[in-house]
PDB file of the backbone (N, CA, C, O) and the ligand in Angstrom, with CONECT records:
HET     ZN  A 101       1
ATOM      1  N   UNK A   1     141.764  78.967 124.246  1.00  0.00           N
ATOM      2  CA  UNK A   1     141.030  79.657 125.316  1.00  0.00           C
ATOM      3  C   UNK A   1     139.534  79.637 124.970  1.00  0.00           C
ATOM      4  O   UNK A   1     139.118  80.227 123.973  1.00  0.00           O
ATOM      5  N   UNK A   2     138.731  78.961 125.794  1.00  0.00           N
ATOM      6  CA  UNK A   2     137.295  78.953 125.492  1.00  0.00           C
ATOM      7  C   UNK A   2     136.626  80.207 126.053  1.00  0.00           C
ATOM      8  O   UNK A   2     137.238  80.963 126.808  1.00  0.00           O
ATOM      9  N   UNK A   3     135.373  80.418 125.678  1.00  0.00           N
ATOM     10  CA  UNK A   3     134.750  81.689 126.039  1.00  0.00           C
ATOM     11  C   UNK A   3     134.506  81.822 127.541  1.00  0.00           C
ATOM     12  O   UNK A   3     134.498  82.933 128.070  1.00  0.00           O
ATOM     13  N   UNK A   4     134.303  80.681 128.241  1.00  0.00           N
ATOM     14  CA  UNK A   4     134.087  80.757 129.693  1.00  0.00           C
ATOM     15  C   UNK A   4     135.312  81.310 130.403  1.00  0.00           C
ATOM     16  O   UNK A   4     135.198  81.944 131.451  1.00  0.00           O
ATOM     17  N   UNK A   5     136.475  81.069 129.834  1.00  0.00           N
ATOM     18  CA  UNK A   5     137.700  81.500 130.503  1.00  0.00           C
ATOM     19  C   UNK A   5     137.918  83.004 130.396  1.00  0.00           C
ATOM     20  O   UNK A   5     138.728  83.563 131.136  1.00  0.00           O
ATOM     21  N   UNK A   6     137.209  83.663 129.487  1.00  0.00           N
ATOM     22  CA  UNK A   6     137.333  85.121 129.422  1.00  0.00           C
ATOM     23  C   UNK A   6     136.000  85.801 129.700  1.00  0.00           C
ATOM     24  O   UNK A   6     135.760  86.940 129.300  1.00  0.00           O
ATOM     25  N   UNK A   7     135.125  85.048 130.415  1.00  0.00           N
ATOM     26  CA  UNK A   7     133.820  85.581 130.818  1.00  0.00           C
ATOM     27  C   UNK A   7     133.873  85.839 132.318  1.00  0.00           C
ATOM     28  O   UNK A   7     133.884  84.889 133.101  1.00  0.00           O
ATOM     29  N   UNK A   8     133.905  87.100 132.736  1.00  0.00           N
ATOM     30  CA  UNK A   8     133.967  87.372 134.168  1.00  0.00           C
ATOM     31  C   UNK A   8     132.605  87.201 134.824  1.00  0.00           C
ATOM     32  O   UNK A   8     131.586  87.573 134.241  1.00  0.00           O
ATOM     33  N   UNK A   9     132.577  86.644 136.023  1.00  0.00           N
ATOM     34  CA  UNK A   9     131.317  86.555 136.765  1.00  0.00           C
ATOM     35  C   UNK A   9     131.319  87.512 137.948  1.00  0.00           C
ATOM     36  O   UNK A   9     130.257  87.873 138.454  1.00  0.00           O
ATOM     37  N   UNK A  10     132.494  87.924 138.391  1.00  0.00           N
ATOM     38  CA  UNK A  10     132.579  88.891 139.481  1.00  0.00           C
ATOM     39  C   UNK A  10     133.909  89.615 139.421  1.00  0.00           C
ATOM     40  O   UNK A  10     134.954  89.000 139.211  1.00  0.00           O
ATOM     41  N   UNK A  11     133.862  90.929 139.608  1.00  0.00           N
ATOM     42  CA  UNK A  11     135.084  91.731 139.657  1.00  0.00           C
ATOM     43  C   UNK A  11     135.062  92.501 140.970  1.00  0.00           C
ATOM     44  O   UNK A  11     134.113  93.232 141.254  1.00  0.00           O
ATOM     45  N   UNK A  12     136.106  92.336 141.763  1.00  0.00           N
ATOM     46  CA  UNK A  12     136.192  93.019 143.045  1.00  0.00           C
ATOM     47  C   UNK A  12     137.491  93.800 143.105  1.00  0.00           C
ATOM     48  O   UNK A  12     138.574  93.249 142.910  1.00  0.00           O
ATOM     49  N   UNK A  13     137.368  95.087 143.377  1.00  0.00           N
ATOM     50  CA  UNK A  13     138.570  95.898 143.528  1.00  0.00           C
ATOM     51  C   UNK A  13     138.898  95.956 145.011  1.00  0.00           C
ATOM     52  O   UNK A  13     138.193  96.606 145.783  1.00  0.00           O
ATOM     53  N   UNK A  14     139.973  95.272 145.411  1.00  0.00           N
ATOM     54  CA  UNK A  14     140.360  95.242 146.818  1.00  0.00           C
ATOM     55  C   UNK A  14     141.358  96.366 147.057  1.00  0.00           C
ATOM     56  O   UNK A  14     142.572  96.167 147.012  1.00  0.00           O
ATOM     57  N   UNK A  15     140.814  97.550 147.312  1.00  0.00           N
ATOM     58  CA  UNK A  15     141.662  98.751 147.382  1.00  0.00           C
ATOM     59  C   UNK A  15     142.703  98.663 148.490  1.00  0.00           C
ATOM     60  O   UNK A  15     143.843  99.090 148.308  1.00  0.00           O
ATOM     61  N   UNK A  16     142.316  98.113 149.632  1.00  0.00           N
ATOM     62  CA  UNK A  16     143.236  98.080 150.769  1.00  0.00           C
ATOM     63  C   UNK A  16     144.508  97.307 150.431  1.00  0.00           C
ATOM     64  O   UNK A  16     145.606  97.696 150.829  1.00  0.00           O
ATOM     65  N   UNK A  17     144.348  96.210 149.693  1.00  0.00           N
ATOM     66  CA  UNK A  17     145.521  95.410 149.338  1.00  0.00           C
ATOM     67  C   UNK A  17     145.965  95.682 147.902  1.00  0.00           C
ATOM     68  O   UNK A  17     146.905  95.056 147.411  1.00  0.00           O
ATOM     69  N   UNK A  18     145.291  96.611 147.232  1.00  0.00           N
ATOM     70  CA  UNK A  18     145.617  96.984 145.853  1.00  0.00           C
ATOM     71  C   UNK A  18     145.653  95.777 144.922  1.00  0.00           C
ATOM     72  O   UNK A  18     146.592  95.579 144.152  1.00  0.00           O
ATOM     73  N   UNK A  19     144.592  94.978 145.026  1.00  0.00           N
ATOM     74  CA  UNK A  19     144.434  93.825 144.145  1.00  0.00           C
ATOM     75  C   UNK A  19     143.102  93.916 143.417  1.00  0.00           C
ATOM     76  O   UNK A  19     142.083  94.280 144.005  1.00  0.00           O
ATOM     77  N   UNK A  20     143.119  93.586 142.143  1.00  0.00           N
ATOM     78  CA  UNK A  20     141.880  93.453 141.402  1.00  0.00           C
ATOM     79  C   UNK A  20     141.603  91.959 141.282  1.00  0.00           C
ATOM     80  O   UNK A  20     142.391  91.208 140.705  1.00  0.00           O
ATOM     81  N   UNK A  21     140.456  91.541 141.845  1.00  0.00           N
ATOM     82  CA  UNK A  21     140.134  90.120 141.858  1.00  0.00           C
ATOM     83  C   UNK A  21     139.047  89.861 140.822  1.00  0.00           C
ATOM     84  O   UNK A  21     138.001  90.510 140.839  1.00  0.00           O
ATOM     85  N   UNK A  22     139.289  88.934 139.938  1.00  0.00           N
ATOM     86  CA  UNK A  22     138.308  88.594 138.909  1.00  0.00           C
ATOM     87  C   UNK A  22     138.000  87.102 139.003  1.00  0.00           C
ATOM     88  O   UNK A  22     138.894  86.260 138.935  1.00  0.00           O
ATOM     89  N   UNK A  23     136.711  86.796 139.161  1.00  0.00           N
ATOM     90  CA  UNK A  23     136.285  85.399 139.106  1.00  0.00           C
ATOM     91  C   UNK A  23     135.754  85.142 137.714  1.00  0.00           C
ATOM     92  O   UNK A  23     134.933  85.897 137.194  1.00  0.00           O
ATOM     93  N   UNK A  24     136.235  84.064 137.116  1.00  0.00           N
ATOM     94  CA  UNK A  24     135.868  83.729 135.739  1.00  0.00           C
ATOM     95  C   UNK A  24     134.826  82.620 135.703  1.00  0.00           C
ATOM     96  O   UNK A  24     134.693  81.839 136.646  1.00  0.00           O
ATOM     97  N   UNK A  25     134.085  82.565 134.587  1.00  0.00           N
ATOM     98  CA  UNK A  25     132.995  81.595 134.452  1.00  0.00           C
ATOM     99  C   UNK A  25     133.481  80.151 134.509  1.00  0.00           C
ATOM    100  O   UNK A  25     132.698  79.251 134.815  1.00  0.00           O
ATOM    101  N   UNK A  26     134.757  79.915 134.219  1.00  0.00           N
ATOM    102  CA  UNK A  26     135.268  78.539 134.285  1.00  0.00           C
ATOM    103  C   UNK A  26     135.780  78.178 135.677  1.00  0.00           C
ATOM    104  O   UNK A  26     136.352  77.105 135.872  1.00  0.00           O
ATOM    105  N   UNK A  27     135.575  79.080 136.650  1.00  0.00           N
ATOM    106  CA  UNK A  27     135.942  78.766 138.026  1.00  0.00           C
ATOM    107  C   UNK A  27     137.298  79.294 138.446  1.00  0.00           C
ATOM    108  O   UNK A  27     137.620  79.280 139.634  1.00  0.00           O
ATOM    109  N   UNK A  28     138.097  79.757 137.507  1.00  0.00           N
ATOM    110  CA  UNK A  28     139.416  80.289 137.845  1.00  0.00           C
ATOM    111  C   UNK A  28     139.269  81.669 138.482  1.00  0.00           C
ATOM    112  O   UNK A  28     138.258  82.346 138.296  1.00  0.00           O
ATOM    113  N   UNK A  29     140.285  82.074 139.229  1.00  0.00           N
ATOM    114  CA  UNK A  29     140.299  83.388 139.869  1.00  0.00           C
ATOM    115  C   UNK A  29     141.626  84.079 139.551  1.00  0.00           C
ATOM    116  O   UNK A  29     142.694  83.484 139.693  1.00  0.00           O
ATOM    117  N   UNK A  30     141.549  85.325 139.125  1.00  0.00           N
ATOM    118  CA  UNK A  30     142.751  86.127 138.913  1.00  0.00           C
ATOM    119  C   UNK A  30     142.842  87.158 140.027  1.00  0.00           C
ATOM    120  O   UNK A  30     141.850  87.803 140.367  1.00  0.00           O
ATOM    121  N   UNK A  31     144.025  87.311 140.590  1.00  0.00           N
ATOM    122  CA  UNK A  31     144.249  88.378 141.558  1.00  0.00           C
ATOM    123  C   UNK A  31     145.404  89.203 141.031  1.00  0.00           C
ATOM    124  O   UNK A  31     146.566  88.809 141.135  1.00  0.00           O
ATOM    125  N   UNK A  32     145.076  90.345 140.467  1.00  0.00           N
ATOM    126  CA  UNK A  32     146.063  91.147 139.755  1.00  0.00           C
ATOM    127  C   UNK A  32     146.414  92.404 140.558  1.00  0.00           C
ATOM    128  O   UNK A  32     145.548  93.239 140.818  1.00  0.00           O
ATOM    129  N   UNK A  33     147.689  92.535 140.950  1.00  0.00           N
ATOM    130  CA  UNK A  33     148.098  93.743 141.669  1.00  0.00           C
ATOM    131  C   UNK A  33     147.910  94.981 140.793  1.00  0.00           C
ATOM    132  O   UNK A  33     148.178  94.948 139.592  1.00  0.00           O
ATOM    133  N   UNK A  34     147.454  96.054 141.393  1.00  0.00           N
ATOM    134  CA  UNK A  34     147.274  97.303 140.643  1.00  0.00           C
ATOM    135  C   UNK A  34     148.557  97.705 139.925  1.00  0.00           C
ATOM    136  O   UNK A  34     148.521  98.158 138.781  1.00  0.00           O
ATOM    137  N   UNK A  35     149.705  97.533 140.611  1.00  0.00           N
ATOM    138  CA  UNK A  35     150.975  97.966 140.019  1.00  0.00           C
ATOM    139  C   UNK A  35     151.311  97.150 138.771  1.00  0.00           C
ATOM    140  O   UNK A  35     151.910  97.669 137.829  1.00  0.00           O
ATOM    141  N   UNK A  36     150.923  95.865 138.766  1.00  0.00           N
ATOM    142  CA  UNK A  36     151.157  95.033 137.587  1.00  0.00           C
ATOM    143  C   UNK A  36     150.311  95.531 136.416  1.00  0.00           C
ATOM    144  O   UNK A  36     150.772  95.582 135.275  1.00  0.00           O
ATOM    145  N   UNK A  37     149.072  95.895 136.717  1.00  0.00           N
ATOM    146  CA  UNK A  37     148.197  96.401 135.649  1.00  0.00           C
ATOM    147  C   UNK A  37     148.763  97.702 135.077  1.00  0.00           C
ATOM    148  O   UNK A  37     148.722  97.933 133.869  1.00  0.00           O
ATOM    149  N   UNK A  38     149.287  98.542 135.963  1.00  0.00           N
ATOM    150  CA  UNK A  38     149.847  99.817 135.496  1.00  0.00           C
ATOM    151  C   UNK A  38     151.041  99.580 134.573  1.00  0.00           C
ATOM    152  O   UNK A  38     151.164 100.231 133.536  1.00  0.00           O
ATOM    153  N   UNK A  39     151.917  98.652 134.948  1.00  0.00           N
ATOM    154  CA  UNK A  39     153.120  98.427 134.144  1.00  0.00           C
ATOM    155  C   UNK A  39     152.812  97.624 132.885  1.00  0.00           C
ATOM    156  O   UNK A  39     153.641  97.560 131.978  1.00  0.00           O
ATOM    157  N   UNK A  40     151.622  97.006 132.816  1.00  0.00           N
ATOM    158  CA  UNK A  40     151.257  96.245 131.626  1.00  0.00           C
ATOM    159  C   UNK A  40     150.238  96.964 130.758  1.00  0.00           C
ATOM    160  O   UNK A  40     149.609  96.351 129.895  1.00  0.00           O
ATOM    161  N   UNK A  41     150.075  98.241 130.979  1.00  0.00           N
ATOM    162  CA  UNK A  41     149.183  99.029 130.139  1.00  0.00           C
ATOM    163  C   UNK A  41     149.692  98.980 128.701  1.00  0.00           C
ATOM    164  O   UNK A  41     150.883  99.141 128.435  1.00  0.00           O
ATOM    165  N   UNK A  42     148.740  98.748 127.772  1.00  0.00           N
ATOM    166  CA  UNK A  42     149.155  98.624 126.374  1.00  0.00           C
ATOM    167  C   UNK A  42     148.688  99.793 125.514  1.00  0.00           C
ATOM    168  O   UNK A  42     148.577  99.653 124.296  1.00  0.00           O
ATOM    169  N   UNK A  43     148.415 100.927 126.117  1.00  0.00           N
ATOM    170  CA  UNK A  43     148.027 102.075 125.306  1.00  0.00           C
ATOM    171  C   UNK A  43     149.253 102.578 124.544  1.00  0.00           C
ATOM    172  O   UNK A  43     150.384 102.255 124.907  1.00  0.00           O
ATOM    173  N   UNK A  44     149.038 103.352 123.510  1.00  0.00           N
ATOM    174  CA  UNK A  44     150.125 103.801 122.636  1.00  0.00           C
ATOM    175  C   UNK A  44     151.212 104.518 123.426  1.00  0.00           C
ATOM    176  O   UNK A  44     152.404 104.334 123.177  1.00  0.00           O
ATOM    177  N   UNK A  45     150.785 105.333 124.378  1.00  0.00           N
ATOM    178  CA  UNK A  45     151.724 106.118 125.171  1.00  0.00           C
ATOM    179  C   UNK A  45     152.658 105.203 125.991  1.00  0.00           C
ATOM    180  O   UNK A  45     153.873 105.400 126.004  1.00  0.00           O
ATOM    181  N   UNK A  46     152.082 104.218 126.664  1.00  0.00           N
ATOM    182  CA  UNK A  46     152.887 103.332 127.511  1.00  0.00           C
ATOM    183  C   UNK A  46     153.770 102.412 126.672  1.00  0.00           C
ATOM    184  O   UNK A  46     154.920 102.157 127.030  1.00  0.00           O
ATOM    185  N   UNK A  47     153.240 101.918 125.565  1.00  0.00           N
ATOM    186  CA  UNK A  47     154.029 101.044 124.692  1.00  0.00           C
ATOM    187  C   UNK A  47     155.227 101.819 124.144  1.00  0.00           C
ATOM    188  O   UNK A  47     156.332 101.279 124.082  1.00  0.00           O
ATOM    189  N   UNK A  48     155.025 103.064 123.751  1.00  0.00           N
ATOM    190  CA  UNK A  48     156.114 103.889 123.245  1.00  0.00           C
ATOM    191  C   UNK A  48     157.160 104.132 124.328  1.00  0.00           C
ATOM    192  O   UNK A  48     158.360 104.096 124.059  1.00  0.00           O
ATOM    193  N   UNK A  49     156.702 104.379 125.548  1.00  0.00           N
ATOM    194  CA  UNK A  49     157.625 104.613 126.661  1.00  0.00           C
ATOM    195  C   UNK A  49     158.444 103.361 126.950  1.00  0.00           C
ATOM    196  O   UNK A  49     159.642 103.440 127.224  1.00  0.00           O
ATOM    197  N   UNK A  50     157.778 102.190 126.884  1.00  0.00           N
ATOM    198  CA  UNK A  50     158.489 100.937 127.136  1.00  0.00           C
ATOM    199  C   UNK A  50     159.528 100.686 126.045  1.00  0.00           C
ATOM    200  O   UNK A  50     160.638 100.241 126.335  1.00  0.00           O
ATOM    201  N   UNK A  51     159.167 100.971 124.785  1.00  0.00           N
ATOM    202  CA  UNK A  51     160.110 100.769 123.683  1.00  0.00           C
ATOM    203  C   UNK A  51     161.309 101.698 123.830  1.00  0.00           C
ATOM    204  O   UNK A  51     162.429 101.336 123.470  1.00  0.00           O
ATOM    205  N   UNK A  52     161.072 102.881 124.353  1.00  0.00           N
ATOM    206  CA  UNK A  52     162.146 103.865 124.503  1.00  0.00           C
ATOM    207  C   UNK A  52     162.989 103.568 125.741  1.00  0.00           C
ATOM    208  O   UNK A  52     163.975 104.251 126.017  1.00  0.00           O
ATOM    209  N   UNK A  53     162.578 102.527 126.488  1.00  0.00           N
ATOM    210  CA  UNK A  53     163.344 102.134 127.662  1.00  0.00           C
ATOM    211  C   UNK A  53     163.107 103.018 128.872  1.00  0.00           C
ATOM    212  O   UNK A  53     163.888 103.007 129.824  1.00  0.00           O
ATOM    213  N   UNK A  54     162.028 103.783 128.831  1.00  0.00           N
ATOM    214  CA  UNK A  54     161.714 104.638 129.976  1.00  0.00           C
ATOM    215  C   UNK A  54     161.103 103.808 131.094  1.00  0.00           C
ATOM    216  O   UNK A  54     160.365 102.855 130.843  1.00  0.00           O
ATOM    217  N   UNK A  55     161.410 104.173 132.304  1.00  0.00           N
ATOM    218  CA  UNK A  55     160.869 103.470 133.456  1.00  0.00           C
ATOM    219  C   UNK A  55     159.351 103.661 133.493  1.00  0.00           C
ATOM    220  O   UNK A  55     158.839 104.765 133.308  1.00  0.00           O
ATOM    221  N   UNK A  56     158.655 102.561 133.734  1.00  0.00           N
ATOM    222  CA  UNK A  56     157.210 102.650 133.877  1.00  0.00           C
ATOM    223  C   UNK A  56     156.912 103.009 135.326  1.00  0.00           C
ATOM    224  O   UNK A  56     157.590 102.553 136.247  1.00  0.00           O
ATOM    225  N   UNK A  57     155.905 103.819 135.508  1.00  0.00           N
ATOM    226  CA  UNK A  57     155.527 104.228 136.861  1.00  0.00           C
ATOM    227  C   UNK A  57     155.236 102.997 137.717  1.00  0.00           C
ATOM    228  O   UNK A  57     154.505 102.096 137.305  1.00  0.00           O
ATOM    229  N   UNK A  58     155.801 102.977 138.879  1.00  0.00           N
ATOM    230  CA  UNK A  58     155.617 101.830 139.770  1.00  0.00           C
ATOM    231  C   UNK A  58     154.607 102.135 140.869  1.00  0.00           C
ATOM    232  O   UNK A  58     154.397 103.287 141.248  1.00  0.00           O
ATOM    233  N   UNK A  59     153.990 101.072 141.364  1.00  0.00           N
ATOM    234  CA  UNK A  59     153.139 101.195 142.529  1.00  0.00           C
ATOM    235  C   UNK A  59     151.988 102.153 142.376  1.00  0.00           C
ATOM    236  O   UNK A  59     151.632 102.877 143.306  1.00  0.00           O
ATOM    237  N   UNK A  60     151.402 102.150 141.176  1.00  0.00           N
ATOM    238  CA  UNK A  60     150.334 103.093 140.916  1.00  0.00           C
ATOM    239  C   UNK A  60     148.977 102.452 141.189  1.00  0.00           C
ATOM    240  O   UNK A  60     148.559 101.540 140.475  1.00  0.00           O
ATOM    241  N   UNK A  61     148.304 102.925 142.208  1.00  0.00           N
ATOM    242  CA  UNK A  61     147.023 102.346 142.592  1.00  0.00           C
ATOM    243  C   UNK A  61     145.919 102.703 141.605  1.00  0.00           C
ATOM    244  O   UNK A  61     145.964 103.748 140.957  1.00  0.00           O
ATOM    245  N   UNK A  62     144.939 101.833 141.501  1.00  0.00           N
ATOM    246  CA  UNK A  62     143.765 102.108 140.676  1.00  0.00           C
ATOM    247  C   UNK A  62     142.779 102.943 141.489  1.00  0.00           C
ATOM    248  O   UNK A  62     142.462 102.615 142.633  1.00  0.00           O
ATOM    249  N   UNK A  63     142.302 104.024 140.879  1.00  0.00           N
ATOM    250  CA  UNK A  63     141.361 104.894 141.587  1.00  0.00           C
ATOM    251  C   UNK A  63     139.975 104.878 140.964  1.00  0.00           C
ATOM    252  O   UNK A  63     139.029 105.430 141.526  1.00  0.00           O
ATOM    253  N   UNK A  64     139.856 104.244 139.799  1.00  0.00           N
ATOM    254  CA  UNK A  64     138.547 104.178 139.164  1.00  0.00           C
ATOM    255  C   UNK A  64     138.528 103.094 138.094  1.00  0.00           C
ATOM    256  O   UNK A  64     139.543 102.831 137.449  1.00  0.00           O
ATOM    257  N   UNK A  65     137.366 102.467 137.909  1.00  0.00           N
ATOM    258  CA  UNK A  65     137.213 101.409 136.913  1.00  0.00           C
ATOM    259  C   UNK A  65     135.924 101.648 136.150  1.00  0.00           C
ATOM    260  O   UNK A  65     134.875 101.913 136.738  1.00  0.00           O
ATOM    261  N   UNK A  66     136.019 101.548 134.825  1.00  0.00           N
ATOM    262  CA  UNK A  66     134.815 101.683 134.002  1.00  0.00           C
ATOM    263  C   UNK A  66     134.767 100.563 132.984  1.00  0.00           C
ATOM    264  O   UNK A  66     135.802 100.087 132.517  1.00  0.00           O
ATOM    265  N   UNK A  67     133.557 100.145 132.644  1.00  0.00           N
ATOM    266  CA  UNK A  67     133.392  99.167 131.567  1.00  0.00           C
ATOM    267  C   UNK A  67     133.577  99.873 130.230  1.00  0.00           C
ATOM    268  O   UNK A  67     133.148 101.013 130.051  1.00  0.00           O
ATOM    269  N   UNK A  68     134.221  99.178 129.295  1.00  0.00           N
ATOM    270  CA  UNK A  68     134.309  99.673 127.925  1.00  0.00           C
ATOM    271  C   UNK A  68     133.585  98.642 127.080  1.00  0.00           C
ATOM    272  O   UNK A  68     134.125  97.571 126.805  1.00  0.00           O
ATOM    273  N   UNK A  69     132.366  98.957 126.665  1.00  0.00           N
ATOM    274  CA  UNK A  69     131.557  97.964 125.971  1.00  0.00           C
ATOM    275  C   UNK A  69     131.360  96.776 126.894  1.00  0.00           C
ATOM    276  O   UNK A  69     131.208  96.942 128.104  1.00  0.00           O
ATOM    277  N   UNK A  70     131.363  95.576 126.325  1.00  0.00           N
ATOM    278  CA  UNK A  70     131.164  94.384 127.151  1.00  0.00           C
ATOM    279  C   UNK A  70     132.432  93.569 127.282  1.00  0.00           C
ATOM    280  O   UNK A  70     132.438  92.527 127.938  1.00  0.00           O
ATOM    281  N   UNK A  71     133.504  94.032 126.666  1.00  0.00           N
ATOM    282  CA  UNK A  71     134.674  93.162 126.562  1.00  0.00           C
ATOM    283  C   UNK A  71     135.940  93.726 127.170  1.00  0.00           C
ATOM    284  O   UNK A  71     137.005  93.121 127.044  1.00  0.00           O
ATOM    285  N   UNK A  72     135.851  94.864 127.824  1.00  0.00           N
ATOM    286  CA  UNK A  72     137.080  95.447 128.357  1.00  0.00           C
ATOM    287  C   UNK A  72     136.795  96.355 129.552  1.00  0.00           C
ATOM    288  O   UNK A  72     135.676  96.829 129.747  1.00  0.00           O
ATOM    289  N   UNK A  73     137.835  96.581 130.337  1.00  0.00           N
ATOM    290  CA  UNK A  73     137.784  97.535 131.433  1.00  0.00           C
ATOM    291  C   UNK A  73     138.776  98.655 131.160  1.00  0.00           C
ATOM    292  O   UNK A  73     139.814  98.453 130.530  1.00  0.00           O
ATOM    293  N   UNK A  74     138.433  99.837 131.647  1.00  0.00           N
ATOM    294  CA  UNK A  74     139.334 100.990 131.583  1.00  0.00           C
ATOM    295  C   UNK A  74     139.637 101.384 133.024  1.00  0.00           C
ATOM    296  O   UNK A  74     138.730 101.644 133.814  1.00  0.00           O
ATOM    297  N   UNK A  75     140.917 101.425 133.350  1.00  0.00           N
ATOM    298  CA  UNK A  75     141.323 101.794 134.707  1.00  0.00           C
ATOM    299  C   UNK A  75     141.832 103.224 134.747  1.00  0.00           C
ATOM    300  O   UNK A  75     142.477 103.700 133.813  1.00  0.00           O
ATOM    301  N   UNK A  76     141.528 103.894 135.845  1.00  0.00           N
ATOM    302  CA  UNK A  76     142.168 105.180 136.134  1.00  0.00           C
ATOM    303  C   UNK A  76     143.170 104.922 137.250  1.00  0.00           C
ATOM    304  O   UNK A  76     142.853 104.290 138.259  1.00  0.00           O
ATOM    305  N   UNK A  77     144.397 105.428 137.048  1.00  0.00           N
ATOM    306  CA  UNK A  77     145.458 105.180 138.027  1.00  0.00           C
ATOM    307  C   UNK A  77     145.777 106.451 138.811  1.00  0.00           C
ATOM    308  O   UNK A  77     145.499 107.570 138.379  1.00  0.00           O
ATOM    309  N   UNK A  78     146.364 106.230 139.967  1.00  0.00           N
ATOM    310  CA  UNK A  78     146.655 107.345 140.879  1.00  0.00           C
ATOM    311  C   UNK A  78     147.621 108.371 140.281  1.00  0.00           C
ATOM    312  O   UNK A  78     147.646 109.524 140.713  1.00  0.00           O
ATOM    313  N   UNK A  79     148.419 107.955 139.288  1.00  0.00           N
ATOM    314  CA  UNK A  79     149.343 108.907 138.670  1.00  0.00           C
ATOM    315  C   UNK A  79     148.670 109.757 137.593  1.00  0.00           C
ATOM    316  O   UNK A  79     149.325 110.542 136.907  1.00  0.00           O
ATOM    317  N   UNK A  80     147.338 109.586 137.454  1.00  0.00           N
ATOM    318  CA  UNK A  80     146.602 110.406 136.507  1.00  0.00           C
ATOM    319  C   UNK A  80     146.387 109.733 135.155  1.00  0.00           C
ATOM    320  O   UNK A  80     145.673 110.256 134.299  1.00  0.00           O
ATOM    321  N   UNK A  81     147.016 108.560 134.968  1.00  0.00           N
ATOM    322  CA  UNK A  81     146.886 107.851 133.698  1.00  0.00           C
ATOM    323  C   UNK A  81     145.515 107.197 133.619  1.00  0.00           C
ATOM    324  O   UNK A  81     145.086 106.531 134.562  1.00  0.00           O
ATOM    325  N   UNK A  82     144.825 107.385 132.494  1.00  0.00           N
ATOM    326  CA  UNK A  82     143.490 106.789 132.405  1.00  0.00           C
ATOM    327  C   UNK A  82     143.159 106.329 130.995  1.00  0.00           C
ATOM    328  O   UNK A  82     141.986 106.232 130.635  1.00  0.00           O
ATOM    329  N   UNK A  83     144.169 106.047 130.200  1.00  0.00           N
ATOM    330  CA  UNK A  83     143.908 105.647 128.816  1.00  0.00           C
ATOM    331  C   UNK A  83     143.970 104.153 128.579  1.00  0.00           C
ATOM    332  O   UNK A  83     143.655 103.683 127.486  1.00  0.00           O
ATOM    333  N   UNK A  84     144.370 103.406 129.584  1.00  0.00           N
ATOM    334  CA  UNK A  84     144.584 101.979 129.359  1.00  0.00           C
ATOM    335  C   UNK A  84     143.280 101.212 129.230  1.00  0.00           C
ATOM    336  O   UNK A  84     142.412 101.282 130.100  1.00  0.00           O
ATOM    337  N   UNK A  85     143.154 100.477 128.128  1.00  0.00           N
ATOM    338  CA  UNK A  85     141.992  99.613 127.930  1.00  0.00           C
ATOM    339  C   UNK A  85     142.470  98.173 128.079  1.00  0.00           C
ATOM    340  O   UNK A  85     143.409  97.743 127.410  1.00  0.00           O
ATOM    341  N   UNK A  86     141.814  97.444 128.959  1.00  0.00           N
ATOM    342  CA  UNK A  86     142.223  96.062 129.239  1.00  0.00           C
ATOM    343  C   UNK A  86     141.079  95.105 128.893  1.00  0.00           C
ATOM    344  O   UNK A  86     140.134  94.957 129.668  1.00  0.00           O
ATOM    345  N   UNK A  87     141.168  94.452 127.721  1.00  0.00           N
ATOM    346  CA  UNK A  87     140.141  93.465 127.358  1.00  0.00           C
ATOM    347  C   UNK A  87     140.182  92.286 128.338  1.00  0.00           C
ATOM    348  O   UNK A  87     141.227  91.993 128.918  1.00  0.00           O
ATOM    349  N   UNK A  88     139.052  91.622 128.516  1.00  0.00           N
ATOM    350  CA  UNK A  88     139.002  90.473 129.443  1.00  0.00           C
ATOM    351  C   UNK A  88     140.075  89.449 129.090  1.00  0.00           C
ATOM    352  O   UNK A  88     140.736  88.906 129.975  1.00  0.00           O
ATOM    353  N   UNK A  89     140.248  89.184 127.784  1.00  0.00           N
ATOM    354  CA  UNK A  89     141.214  88.158 127.375  1.00  0.00           C
ATOM    355  C   UNK A  89     142.624  88.535 127.833  1.00  0.00           C
ATOM    356  O   UNK A  89     143.410  87.669 128.218  1.00  0.00           O
ATOM    357  N   UNK A  90     142.935  89.823 127.790  1.00  0.00           N
ATOM    358  CA  UNK A  90     144.261  90.272 128.216  1.00  0.00           C
ATOM    359  C   UNK A  90     144.394  90.158 129.737  1.00  0.00           C
ATOM    360  O   UNK A  90     145.438  89.742 130.239  1.00  0.00           O
ATOM    361  N   UNK A  91     143.343  90.526 130.468  1.00  0.00           N
ATOM    362  CA  UNK A  91     143.370  90.407 131.927  1.00  0.00           C
ATOM    363  C   UNK A  91     143.562  88.950 132.339  1.00  0.00           C
ATOM    364  O   UNK A  91     144.292  88.646 133.282  1.00  0.00           O
ATOM    365  N   UNK A  92     142.891  88.058 131.613  1.00  0.00           N
ATOM    366  CA  UNK A  92     143.036  86.636 131.910  1.00  0.00           C
ATOM    367  C   UNK A  92     144.483  86.179 131.640  1.00  0.00           C
ATOM    368  O   UNK A  92     145.062  85.408 132.405  1.00  0.00           O
ATOM    369  N   UNK A  93     145.034  86.670 130.552  1.00  0.00           N
ATOM    370  CA  UNK A  93     146.414  86.344 130.183  1.00  0.00           C
ATOM    371  C   UNK A  93     147.412  86.782 131.254  1.00  0.00           C
ATOM    372  O   UNK A  93     148.438  86.133 131.457  1.00  0.00           O
ATOM    373  N   UNK A  94     147.106  87.883 131.935  1.00  0.00           N
ATOM    374  CA  UNK A  94     148.042  88.433 132.914  1.00  0.00           C
ATOM    375  C   UNK A  94     148.188  87.564 134.152  1.00  0.00           C
ATOM    376  O   UNK A  94     149.119  87.739 134.938  1.00  0.00           O
ATOM    377  N   UNK A  95     147.260  86.621 134.321  1.00  0.00           N
ATOM    378  CA  UNK A  95     147.501  85.706 135.436  1.00  0.00           C
ATOM    379  C   UNK A  95     146.265  85.139 136.082  1.00  0.00           C
ATOM    380  O   UNK A  95     145.223  85.789 136.162  1.00  0.00           O
ATOM    381  N   UNK A  96     146.402  83.907 136.544  1.00  0.00           N
ATOM    382  CA  UNK A  96     145.358  83.240 137.293  1.00  0.00           C
ATOM    383  C   UNK A  96     146.005  82.719 138.563  1.00  0.00           C
ATOM    384  O   UNK A  96     147.050  82.069 138.525  1.00  0.00           O
ATOM    385  N   UNK A  97     145.372  83.011 139.680  1.00  0.00           N
ATOM    386  CA  UNK A  97     145.955  82.594 140.966  1.00  0.00           C
ATOM    387  C   UNK A  97     145.906  81.075 141.090  1.00  0.00           C
ATOM    388  O   UNK A  97     146.347  80.524 142.099  1.00  0.00           O
TER     389      UNK A  97
HETATM  390 ZN    ZN A 101     149.008 103.474 129.201  1.00  0.00          ZN2+
END
C-alpha cells in the first residue's frame, strides 16, 4: 500500500444515504455505509463484545466526525458510541468502490 492510497483528498458524509465517501490521492473512492463502520469499530469495548459473541449494534448512523491527529477519524454514532478511532489505512482496507 503506497502512501497515496491512504491519503484522503476529500471526505463527504452523505447523511441522507448514510454513506461516508472518501476520495483518495490515488484516484480511488471508498463509499462506506455508516452501519459497516459501526460494526467494524476496533475499540477495546467493541472488540471484547465481538469476542464474547454479542450482537453488534446494527444500522447505527454517524452523527459526528472529528479528526484525530492527521491519520485517523473518530466517529460518533447515533447509539451514543464515540470511542472508535479509524485510521485512514483501516478505512481504506474496509473497501473501495
Ligand atoms: Zn467501539
